[in-house]
N, C-alpha and C positions, 0 to 999 in steps of 0.2 A: 666139648671135651668132657668125658665122664669123670667121676670122682676117683676112679681107680687110676686113671692116667695122671691126674694131678697129684695123687698121693705118691706115685712113683717118681715124680719130678723132684721131690724132696727126699727121696730114699737115699740113704748113705751108700747102699750097694751100687748105685749108679756112679758114684765117685771112685769106685775101685776098678772101673773099666778103663782099658788103655786109651780109648778115644777121649775120655774125659781128661786124662792126664796130658795127652797130646794137646788138647784144647787149652788147658791151663798153662802149659809151658809156652805155647805159641803166644798167648795173651800177655803173660808176664815178661817174656823176652821182648815183645813189642813195647811194653811200657818202659822197661829198662833201657832199651835203645833210644826211646824218645827222651828220657831223662839225660842220656849221654850227649845228645846233640848240642845242648847249650854249652857243655864243657868243651866239646870239639870246636864250636864257634869261638869260644874264648881263646883256645890255643891258636886258632887261625888269626884272631885279632892281635895276638902278641906279635906275630910276624909283621903285621901291618904297622905296628907302633915302633918298629925299629929292631935292629940286630941285637942290641943290648938286652931288651926285654925278652926277645925270643931266646937268647942264650941262657938267661936265667931260667926260663921255663924248660928248656931242653935239659939243663943240668938237673932240674927237679925230676924229669922223667927217667933218669938213670937209677932211681931207687927200685929195690926189689918189689916193693908193694905196687909200684906202677906196672912192672912187668907182669905181675899177677893180674892186675886189672886188664892189661892187654889180652892176656889169655882168656879172662872172663868175657871180654868183649867179643872175641872170636867165637867162643862157645855160644854166646847169645845170638850172634849173627847166623851161625850155622843152624841153631835151633829154630830161629825164626824163618830162615830160608827153607829148611826141610819141612817145617810145619806149614808154611805157605804153599809149597809144592804139593804137599799131601792134600790140603784143602782144594787146590785147583783140580787135582785128580778126582777128588770126590764130587766136585761140582760139575765138571765138564765131561768126564768119561762115564760110559755106562757101568752100572754096578757089576762088579765081579767079586769072586771070593777072595782074590788077592788084595782087595782093598783093606781087608782086616789087618794085613801085615804092614800097611803103610806107616803106622805109628812106630812099629819096631824099626823099619827102615830109616825113618826120620831120626829116631834115637841113635841108631848106629852111625848115621852120618854125623850127627852132632858129636858123638864120642870120638869118632875118627878125627874130626877137625880139632877137637880139644887136645887129643894126644899129639897130633902133628905140630900144633903150635907150641905145646909144652916142650916137645923135643927140640924145636927150633930155638926156644929161648935159652 
């Protein structure tokens, strides 16, 4: 690899590209979902410990902050799903000019999912 290519790797301009932002959103949503999993397992564990413990947990979930968290979780899931489908298309389909718009399609899907769940709450 020449020095010009390695210099561009640290170039701030590369971070203004939509593909870089799609990469970042996909990775951060994956990390956030991985952090969420132990909390989900904790909630499931409350059900195994009896109805009283589950009832206390379910009352806690009636808080508005929890509903905001559910909205955030759906947005994270949509972002990760759309980003993953974008990556699959890039990996397995022959390159076409419309691949450039996949990041925008992924962002639109994420936004639509976020709006849909916000209206449902």
